[in-house]
C-alpha angles and dihedrals in degrees: 000000000000115000115241106228124178096212127060098193142021091256092053091047090055091052092048091053088061092046097050092047085081118002090186091067113096100196099066090049092051092047089051091050089052090050090052089050091052089056093049089247112154090211088079094064092043093050093049092048092047094051093044093051092045093052091046091048091237124142109286121244116256117261115261113254091244096046113150105228092207091055093048093047100050091046089058094246092124095055091043091053090050088056089057096045123108103231092177088093094053119126089224110093094206092051091052090047094050092046096057091117094055114134131175085265092064131254096346096199091054098046094089089055098049092112091051091050094049093046094049108068130086125210113252138179104240123208116222109196114214132205118288118273134180110283092225092065092067124086118235113274096023119146107254144134128241132358117073126337126238109234139155116287111272094033114143122218107250115247135191137203113239104225093184103048102012132237136086115275137181122253114245115253105225107176148320127223128203100222093203086075090065092063113109093029129105087260090064110128097025093092137023111294093239142004134085125290114203123192125202127178139199129187104261135023104327093183093059092050091053091238124146115260107162121030123190121203113193119229117273095031115129114252134205131181108257116223115222123236117263119283100028096207145090129247112298090245090066104054106345127256094326130131122209113249110262104169098051133052138185125241116234128217116205115208135168112239143145125268117202121205120232116247101030114219110248097029119099116263120266124279129189112273090235090058098057123343090190095065113114092234092060092052089043088065090058093049100046107032115120138151104212122142106228149157116220136225094207125105124238134177122238122231129194104232104188146004088266088063093242101168127217131167137225133185108250089227089070096056107027094159097049130079126206126202132213119233131218120351096350121122123275115293093247094058111106119233130217119217098226101180139012109183126181137203112302113176097193091055094042089242106163114160120185126291094314096044093236130125116196122190119191129184133182104268101225098047090046090055087057093048097260111132098157094116097055115147128200136205128182112208 
């Protein structure tokens, strides 16, 4: 599936890096609009009209029919339009309830925090999971989710011992990503420019067991479709008498988009909707909720949360005055980490991740840039 990139050239990508550094800043956006005008690109006039109408609290211009959703999203146009949308007509009862303070000027309770909202997101590469298709219809090395992985000849399917129920079981193949598709995006330079990234998963802390989690196959290496062990399943106590699909796979669409943290620094903490529907945090839920599987291009630091080495992650912006240390054989505490994947519940792929249905995969940033993913760490939240 075609990758949705925001930039069409290296020059445009450089300008967009300046813009997304702070989407609340007006000057970089205007400079970018002028640059588009100089290229005869009609997006310049649309962007300028959109921003002018938003600032003046006038009705926003309609999106062009050929609008690139990745471009609109990372420029903050999507979230700005949401703030001018009348959710009172939504079919969702909670959305209508939370939007009671909507006015023609937008979500009134959130207006004072617009700068905080626009400064909070990071650009990510989102993964859109398509409908299942026969595995044999996909070329080797194609980005896809589920089925059987493409790996060098002689590769052995990773296995794990089940300490709780006993037996030796295969790791679940989650997805593979052709890294050449990331070139030309704002994530360019964070990972190797080409090659295949393959993600496996086992229930529990794979890193502590010394099991492979992320495999990197450099470009130009011969690939073959690896056949899973029989049966391709876990113990019945884990997910019932179900085998993971091995003859079908799901296409993946990569798209640049914004990912908003929750909570957003600077906005009051959440309260129950029944307590006060006018609180900014309640409306914030309506604005920022999404259910996209994605792996991010933003950096986070890893913290060791307990003596059992149960890992969890926080954005450093939340706790600027606190330092977290890495236990055991992990890298030095000062080494920045890259959040490589954040995957969410996907019934058709039998993706069930912990109580919060989230799987996070982090890797040391510098080794990952060189193609070394051996120190990947997982958390299911």
